[in-house]
Every structure is written in structure tokens, then in C-alpha cells.
C-alpha positions as CSV (number, residue, x, y, z in Angstrom):
1,M,91.1,-118.9,104.9
2,T,91.3,-118.2,101.1
3,T,88.6,-119.9,99.1
4,P,89.9,-121.9,96.1
5,M,89.4,-120.2,92.8
6,T,87.0,-121.8,90.3
7,K,87.6,-122.0,86.5
8,A,84.9,-119.4,85.9
9,Q,86.6,-117.0,88.3
10,L,90.0,-117.5,86.7
11,L,88.6,-116.9,83.2
12,E,86.9,-113.7,84.3
13,L,90.1,-112.5,85.9
14,I,92.0,-113.2,82.7
15,C,89.3,-111.5,80.6
16,N,89.6,-108.3,82.7
17,G,93.3,-108.1,81.9
18,E,96.3,-107.0,84.0
19,N,96.0,-104.1,86.5
20,S,97.5,-102.9,89.7
21,A,96.5,-106.2,91.5
22,V,96.8,-108.8,88.7
23,E,99.9,-109.8,86.8
24,F,100.2,-112.4,83.9
25,R,103.4,-114.3,83.5
26,R,104.8,-117.5,81.8
27,D,106.2,-120.0,84.2
28,D,109.6,-120.0,82.6
29,L,110.6,-116.7,84.1
30,G,113.6,-116.4,86.4
31,P,113.2,-116.4,90.2
32,E,114.2,-112.7,90.5
33,S,111.6,-111.7,87.9
34,L,108.8,-113.4,89.9
35,A,110.2,-112.0,93.2
36,K,110.0,-108.5,91.7
37,E,106.2,-108.9,91.0
38,I,105.6,-110.4,94.4
39,V,107.4,-107.6,96.2
40,A,105.6,-104.9,94.2
41,L,102.2,-106.3,95.0
42,A,103.1,-106.8,98.7
43,N,104.3,-103.2,98.9
44,L,101.0,-102.0,97.5
45,Q,97.7,-103.7,98.4
46,G,98.4,-107.3,97.5
47,G,97.1,-109.1,94.5
48,R,97.5,-112.2,92.3
49,I,100.1,-113.5,89.8
50,L,98.8,-115.9,87.2
51,L,101.5,-118.2,86.0
52,G,100.8,-119.9,82.6
53,V,99.2,-116.8,81.0
54,E,100.7,-114.6,78.3
55,D,100.7,-110.8,78.6
56,E,97.8,-110.4,76.3
57,G,95.8,-113.1,78.1
58,T,96.4,-116.2,76.1
59,I,96.5,-119.3,78.3
60,T,99.6,-121.4,77.6
61,G,99.5,-123.3,80.9
62,I,102.3,-124.2,83.3
63,Q,105.2,-126.3,82.1
64,R,107.4,-126.7,85.2
65,H,106.7,-130.1,86.9
66,D,108.0,-128.7,90.3
67,L,106.4,-125.2,90.0
68,E,104.9,-125.1,93.5
69,H,108.1,-126.1,95.2
70,W,110.1,-123.6,93.1
71,V,107.7,-120.8,93.9
72,M,107.5,-121.5,97.6
73,D,111.1,-122.5,98.3
74,T,113.3,-120.8,95.8
75,V,111.4,-117.5,95.4
76,F,109.5,-116.9,98.6
77,G,112.0,-118.8,100.8
78,H,115.2,-117.3,99.5
79,I,114.7,-114.1,97.5
80,V,111.7,-112.3,98.9
81,H,112.3,-110.6,102.3
82,P,110.9,-110.3,104.9
83,M,109.0,-113.6,104.7
84,I,105.6,-113.7,103.1
85,L,103.2,-116.6,103.2
86,P,101.3,-116.7,100.0
87,F,98.3,-118.8,98.9
88,Y,99.3,-121.1,96.0
89,E,96.8,-123.0,93.9
90,E,96.5,-124.5,90.5
91,V,93.3,-124.2,88.4
92,Q,92.5,-126.8,85.7
93,V,91.4,-125.0,82.5
94,D,90.9,-128.0,80.3
95,D,92.3,-131.5,79.9
96,R,95.8,-130.3,79.3
97,L,96.1,-126.7,80.6
98,R,96.5,-125.6,84.2
99,V,97.2,-122.1,85.5
100,A,99.0,-121.4,88.8
101,V,97.5,-118.6,90.9
102,V,99.8,-117.0,93.5
103,T,97.8,-114.8,95.9
104,V,99.9,-112.3,97.9
105,S,98.3,-110.3,100.7
106,Q,99.2,-106.7,101.4
107,G,102.4,-106.8,103.5
108,V,102.5,-105.8,107.1
109,A,106.3,-105.5,107.3
110,K,107.0,-103.0,104.4
111,P,109.1,-102.4,102.5
112,Y,109.5,-105.9,101.0
113,V,112.7,-106.4,98.9
114,V,114.2,-108.6,96.3
115,R,117.4,-109.9,97.9
116,R,120.0,-111.2,95.5
117,R,123.8,-111.0,95.1
118,G,124.3,-108.7,98.0
119,R,121.6,-106.2,96.8
120,E,118.2,-105.4,98.2
121,D,115.9,-103.8,95.5
122,V,112.5,-102.4,96.4
123,Y,109.7,-102.5,93.8
124,V,106.3,-100.9,93.7
125,R,103.3,-101.4,91.6
126,V,102.5,-98.5,89.2
127,G,99.4,-99.4,87.2
128,S,100.0,-102.8,85.6
129,T,103.8,-102.6,85.9
130,S,106.3,-103.1,88.6
131,R,109.1,-100.6,89.0
132,L,112.0,-99.8,91.3
133,A,110.7,-97.5,94.1
134,S,111.7,-93.8,93.9
135,R,113.2,-92.1,96.9
136,E,109.8,-90.6,97.9
137,Q,108.1,-94.0,97.6
138,L,110.8,-95.6,99.7
139,A,110.3,-93.1,102.4
140,R,106.5,-93.8,102.4
141,L,107.1,-97.6,102.6
142,F,109.6,-97.2,105.5
143,A,107.1,-94.9,107.3
144,N,104.1,-97.2,106.7
145,G,106.2,-100.2,107.9
146,G,107.0,-98.4,111.1
147,L,110.7,-98.4,110.3
148,L,110.9,-94.6,109.7
149,R,109.2,-91.9,111.8
150,T,108.9,-89.1,109.3
151,E,107.9,-86.6,112.0
152,L,111.5,-86.9,113.4
153,L,113.1,-86.1,110.0
154,P,115.2,-82.9,110.0
155,V,113.9,-79.8,108.3
156,S,116.7,-78.4,106.1
157,G,117.6,-74.8,106.8
158,S,115.8,-74.5,110.1
159,S,117.2,-73.5,113.4
160,L,116.2,-72.5,117.0
161,R,115.1,-69.2,115.7
162,D,112.2,-70.9,113.9
163,F,110.5,-71.9,117.2
164,S,108.1,-70.0,119.3
165,L,110.1,-70.1,122.5
166,E,107.1,-68.8,124.5
167,R,105.1,-71.9,123.5
168,L,108.0,-74.2,124.2
169,S,108.6,-72.6,127.6
170,H,105.0,-73.1,128.6
171,Y,105.2,-76.7,127.5
172,L,108.3,-77.5,129.4
173,V,107.3,-75.7,132.6
174,R,103.5,-76.0,132.8
175,I,103.0,-79.3,131.0
176,V,106.2,-81.3,131.4
177,G,106.8,-79.9,134.9
178,E,110.3,-78.6,134.7
179,D,111.4,-75.9,137.2
180,V,112.5,-73.4,134.6
181,A,112.9,-73.2,130.8
182,P,116.4,-73.3,129.3
183,V,118.2,-70.0,129.1
184,T,121.1,-70.2,126.6
185,E,120.9,-71.2,123.0
186,Q,123.0,-74.3,123.7
187,S,120.8,-75.5,126.6
188,W,117.7,-75.0,124.5
189,E,119.1,-77.0,121.6
190,E,120.2,-79.8,123.9
191,R,116.8,-80.0,125.6
192,L,114.9,-79.9,122.3
193,C,117.1,-82.6,120.8
194,A,116.4,-84.8,123.8
195,L,112.6,-84.3,123.3
196,G,112.7,-85.0,119.5
197,F,111.8,-81.4,118.5
198,M,115.3,-80.9,117.1
199,V,118.0,-83.2,115.8
200,D,121.8,-82.9,115.8
201,R,123.5,-82.3,112.5
202,P,127.1,-83.4,112.0
203,G,129.4,-80.4,111.6
204,G,126.7,-77.9,112.3
205,A,124.0,-76.6,114.6
206,P,120.9,-78.7,115.3
207,V,117.9,-78.3,113.1
208,C,114.2,-78.6,113.8
209,T,112.4,-81.8,113.2
210,I,109.1,-81.9,111.4
211,A,107.2,-82.6,114.6
212,G,109.0,-79.7,116.4
213,L,108.3,-77.2,113.7
214,V,104.7,-78.3,113.2
215,L,103.9,-78.1,116.9
216,F,105.8,-75.1,118.0
217,G,107.2,-73.4,114.9
218,R,106.8,-69.9,113.4
219,A,106.1,-69.3,109.7
220,Q,106.4,-73.1,109.1
221,R,105.6,-72.9,105.3
222,R,108.8,-71.1,104.6
223,L,110.6,-74.3,105.5
224,L,107.8,-76.9,105.3
225,P,105.6,-76.1,102.3
226,N,103.0,-78.8,103.1
227,A,102.2,-77.5,106.5
228,G,98.9,-75.8,107.2
229,V,95.4,-76.5,106.0
230,R,93.8,-75.6,102.7
231,W,90.2,-74.4,103.5
232,M,87.5,-73.8,100.9
233,S,83.8,-73.3,101.0
234,F,81.3,-73.5,98.1
235,R,77.6,-72.6,97.9
236,G,76.6,-75.7,95.9
237,R,77.4,-79.5,96.0
238,D,80.5,-79.3,93.7
239,K,83.6,-77.2,93.4
240,D,83.3,-74.3,91.0
241,Y,85.1,-71.0,90.4
242,R,82.7,-69.1,92.7
243,A,84.2,-70.2,96.0
244,Q,82.8,-68.4,99.1
245,D,86.1,-68.7,100.8
246,D,89.5,-70.2,99.7
247,R,92.5,-69.7,101.9
248,L,95.6,-71.4,103.4
249,V,95.3,-71.4,107.2
250,N,98.7,-71.7,109.0
251,G,100.1,-71.6,112.5
252,P,101.7,-73.9,115.1
253,L,99.4,-76.8,116.1
254,V,99.7,-75.8,119.8
255,A,98.2,-72.4,120.9
256,L,100.1,-70.1,123.3
257,F,98.8,-70.6,126.8
258,G,99.7,-69.0,130.1
259,G,98.3,-67.6,133.4
260,L,98.5,-70.6,135.7
261,S,101.3,-72.1,137.8
262,S,100.4,-75.6,136.5
263,G,98.2,-77.1,133.8
264,V,97.4,-75.7,130.4
265,G,95.9,-72.4,131.6
266,M,94.4,-69.5,129.6
267,R,94.8,-69.3,125.9
268,L,96.7,-66.2,125.0
269,E,97.2,-66.7,121.2
270,N,95.6,-69.1,118.7
271,G,97.2,-72.1,117.2
272,L,96.4,-73.7,113.8
273,I,93.2,-75.4,115.2
274,E,91.8,-72.2,116.5
275,N,92.7,-70.2,113.4
276,L,91.0,-72.9,111.3
277,V,87.8,-72.9,113.3
278,D,87.7,-69.1,113.2
279,A,88.0,-69.2,109.4
280,M,85.3,-71.9,109.1
281,R,82.8,-70.5,111.6
282,P,80.9,-68.1,109.2
283,F,80.3,-71.0,106.8
284,V,79.5,-73.9,109.1
285,S,77.5,-72.1,111.8
286,R,74.8,-69.4,112.3
287,D,73.1,-67.5,115.0
288,D,69.9,-69.1,116.2
289,I,66.7,-67.2,115.5
290,D,65.4,-67.5,119.0
291,P,67.6,-66.0,121.8
292,D,68.2,-68.1,125.0
293,A,66.9,-67.2,128.5
294,G,69.6,-64.6,128.9
295,M,68.4,-62.9,125.7
296,R,71.6,-64.0,123.9
297,R,71.6,-65.6,120.5
298,R,73.0,-69.1,120.6
299,R,75.5,-70.3,117.9
300,V,74.1,-73.2,115.9
301,W,76.6,-75.4,114.0
302,E,75.8,-77.3,110.9
303,Y,77.8,-80.2,112.4
304,P,78.3,-81.0,116.1
305,S,81.3,-78.8,117.1
306,D,83.0,-81.6,119.0
307,A,82.7,-84.0,116.1
308,L,84.0,-81.3,113.7
309,R,87.0,-80.7,116.0
310,E,87.7,-84.5,116.3
311,G,87.7,-84.9,112.5
312,I,90.1,-82.0,112.0
313,L,92.4,-83.2,114.7
314,N,92.6,-86.7,113.3
315,A,93.4,-85.4,109.9
316,L,96.2,-83.2,111.2
317,A,97.7,-85.7,113.8
318,H,97.8,-88.7,111.5
319,R,98.8,-87.1,108.2
320,D,101.8,-88.5,106.2
321,W,104.6,-86.0,106.0
322,T,106.2,-87.6,103.0
323,R,103.3,-86.2,101.0
324,N,103.7,-82.8,99.5
325,E,100.0,-81.8,99.8
326,E,98.4,-79.9,102.5
327,T,95.5,-81.2,104.6
328,E,92.4,-80.1,102.8
329,I,88.9,-79.2,104.2
330,V,86.1,-78.3,101.8
331,R,82.6,-77.3,102.8
332,Y,79.7,-77.9,100.3
333,S,76.1,-77.1,100.8
334,D,75.3,-80.7,101.9
335,R,78.6,-82.0,103.4
336,L,82.0,-81.3,104.7
337,E,85.1,-83.2,103.3
338,I,88.3,-83.5,105.3
339,S,91.2,-85.0,103.4
340,S,94.4,-86.1,105.2
341,P,97.4,-86.8,102.9
342,G,98.7,-90.4,102.9
343,A,97.3,-93.9,103.0
344,L,96.4,-95.8,106.2
345,Q,99.4,-97.5,107.7
346,N,100.2,-101.1,106.7
347,S,97.2,-103.5,107.3
348,M,95.1,-100.8,108.9
349,T,91.6,-100.5,107.3
350,V,88.7,-98.2,107.7
351,E,86.8,-101.0,109.5
352,K,89.7,-101.4,112.0
353,M,89.8,-97.7,112.5
354,L,86.1,-97.4,113.2
355,A,86.5,-100.3,115.7
356,G,88.9,-98.3,117.7
357,Q,92.4,-99.1,116.3
358,R,94.6,-96.3,115.1
359,P,98.3,-96.7,115.6
360,A,99.8,-93.2,115.5
361,R,101.8,-92.4,112.5
362,N,103.2,-89.4,114.3
363,P,103.3,-90.5,118.0
364,L,105.3,-87.4,119.2
365,I,102.8,-85.0,117.7
366,V,99.9,-87.0,119.1
367,E,101.5,-87.1,122.5
368,V,101.9,-83.3,122.7
369,L,98.3,-82.8,121.4
370,R,97.1,-85.2,124.1
371,D,99.1,-83.3,126.7
372,Y,97.2,-80.1,125.8
373,G,93.8,-81.9,125.7
374,Y,93.4,-81.5,122.0
375,V,93.0,-85.3,121.4
376,D,91.2,-88.1,123.2
377,A,93.4,-89.4,126.1
378,R,92.7,-93.0,125.1
379,G,93.0,-92.5,121.3
380,M,89.4,-93.8,120.8
381,G,87.9,-90.6,119.6
382,V,86.6,-92.0,116.3
383,R,84.7,-94.9,117.9
384,R,83.6,-93.3,121.3
385,K,83.1,-89.7,120.4
386,F,83.1,-88.8,116.7
387,V,80.7,-91.3,115.1
388,P,78.2,-91.4,118.1
389,L,78.0,-87.6,118.1
390,L,77.0,-87.4,114.5
391,Q,74.5,-90.3,114.7
392,E,72.9,-89.1,118.0
393,Q,72.7,-85.3,117.3
394,D,72.3,-85.2,113.6
395,G,71.1,-88.6,112.6
396,T,73.9,-88.9,110.0
397,T,76.6,-91.4,109.5
398,P,80.1,-90.2,108.4
399,E,81.9,-91.9,105.5
400,Y,85.6,-92.7,105.3
401,T,87.5,-93.4,102.1
402,A,91.1,-94.7,102.2
403,T,93.3,-94.7,99.1
404,E,97.0,-94.8,98.5
405,D,97.1,-91.0,98.4
406,Y,94.7,-89.9,101.2
407,V,92.2,-90.7,103.9
408,K,89.0,-88.7,103.4
409,L,86.2,-88.1,105.9
410,V,82.8,-87.0,104.6
411,M,80.4,-85.5,107.2
412,Y,76.9,-85.0,105.9
413,R,74.8,-82.0,106.9
414,A,71.6,-82.9,108.8
415,P,68.4,-81.7,107.1
416,R,67.0,-78.5,108.7
């Protein structure tokens, strides 16, 4: 339940000015103008609209005698879609002036639109202004609202030749359980379209989907520039020009396996995960000074290896493919930062994620990674495995930060 706003809170809000979550307007605006501000806030993180306040912060008060009915019925009831239930209140400033405060929560059914005269316009909040969404912003809103699975989008210019058929054959026969892999190009394309790894193209041959290329592709960055992981290591606690290592690690998410009649089998060739761990190993692990009972030196990791793997896999499996950036992993002397492009979906929060919730943004990618044992079978890795491992073995607590652009995990190095 929303707590009523006090006069002091209102005046403080006005004093701080407009921003990405606060908008000032007179109450003589048209219904579409108000709907535009409402939709923009709901498509971002929610916020407040103060009616009866000028742009520069002067309080002129509300003039409409039926303002609440007009806001709730005309604007929210007929112009804003899908339906949003706001919190409406009026705050008395002095004997004659009142300000209406319309509080809009972050929407869970994005994108929200202004529906009027046969049109549906989508607005987003950019700083203290509301603007029509760009094509890229629309894609993110549809993806965050669950109306668009970006992992199934076609990759322009791709074809069957861009797949590792050895990896796909292993998946179909050893994991899915089919008797034999397809033989002809047409049979391959038909099977991969059915699985979501390719998509039919009117008037031409099928093309790879993002999921198919990321999981089983070859040389993905030629067609998908944001594939792979940017890995960097620095000696100190900040980025500087003296990087110990700075490289782009690429490869299909799934390694090449073989050697058994059923199950995953022996790894014959690395995938992206294994390539990344190999690149990181010299900087996040060392040989123990004392050998074990078999006179072999044990590898000691700065972070629990299972927790490290879980953090990397989460970043790769749940990244937003509408973003042009690569997943980024940076090692400093005291911590490791893993940044996954894209915001958390809809009403998901860091608190909910740590409690065990994590609806997959890319369910096909997650399903295949689960088939190979890369990710937790129940999808509870963060709660059941990742955080407990760090707390029990290292005595450290990881930190998550979620913004509109990325989700960042910070793992702190335990004192030696």
C-alpha cells in the first residue's frame, strides 16, 4: 500500500526538480499529453507526475474540479494501454493551492502505449523528457514484456554453413535421442527450423536464429558482433592502460563432445565457456605452494571455481541480445566484475533474483545449456549454489547491481 505524501515530501520533490522519475505539468493539458508521460514512466521504472506545478517548479495548483475522475477514467481508462492502476492523491499546499500526485509503478506488461485515433504510440523516458521509442528501444520493451524472444530473431546473411554440424549432430543424437542426424541440406534446415535454431525466410533459404548461432555457430562475430566475451585483467583496483590481459574470447557456447552412445560424453573441443576459463586461469588462480599427498601441486583459485562458473553462465545465458555490447568480465586485484548487457526483465529485481526467481530471457539457450549440464537443472543456481559457495568458502558476499543498461555482479577476493 502506498503511503500518502506529506506537504514536506511534496515540496522536497518539487525542489529537486524534474528527472527521469518526476514530471511537472499544469492540469489543463490534453488527455494524450498526460497519457504520454504516464506511458513513458511505466515503460521505464515508474515515477510521479505532479499536476498543478509549472516546469520550473512554481506551484499554480489544480484548477479542474473533476481532475481525479478525468485522470482515472478518461486517461487511464481509455487512452493508456494495457491497463495500469495508479495511485492518485491530492496534497494541500496552503489554503488555496492543491497539487495532484499521480504515482505510476513500473509496468509489468510492457510496452505501454498511447492509443488514440487508430494509432498506438510508445513513449520512453530519456532524462526528464518523454520521447517516442526508437526501433531499438521498442525491441527491448517487447523483449522485456515477454512479447518478443530476441533469441529467435533471424541473423541476416547467415546460413546452414555457419553452423558446426558436428556439434549439432551430437546434440540431436546423444542429447535429444534421435536415431541419426539429418543428411541433406534440406533435412538439416527443416529440423533446425523446428528446433528454433533456424527460421524460414520468405523467398529464400532459412537463416540462423541468434540462439542457434550463439549455441552451435562458427565465427559468430562475423554475423553477430556482440557475441563473445570481453575479458580484461588489471594489476590494481582500477582500469588503466597497463592491462595484464585484454582480449575478446569467442566460440560457440556448447563444446564439441563425443565418445559415448548416450549422454554428453567426452569433450573433444572447447566451447566459449572453456575458452574463457582458459584465458582467465593464469590471472584468477595459482599453484599451491605445498604439494598434495601424490606430490602434485594443487590449483588454488582466487574465487570458488563453481561460483565463478555460475556467475559467467548466468551472464551469458540471460543477456539481452538487443544490446550491441559484449558480455564483459574484468579482474582487479581485489574483485572480479561480470557485466551482462541489458536490464532485468519487467518487475524482476535483484532481491527477487537472490530469492530464487529468474525467468529466462532466452529460454532456448538456457534449455540447451541445461541439457549439457552447464546450468543448474532447477534454475536456482544463484540462491542454492552461487551465494552460499562464496559465503562458506571465502566469507565474502557478492554484490549485484541492476540498471537499464546492464546487470553487474561483483565477486570480492577473500583476504589471503
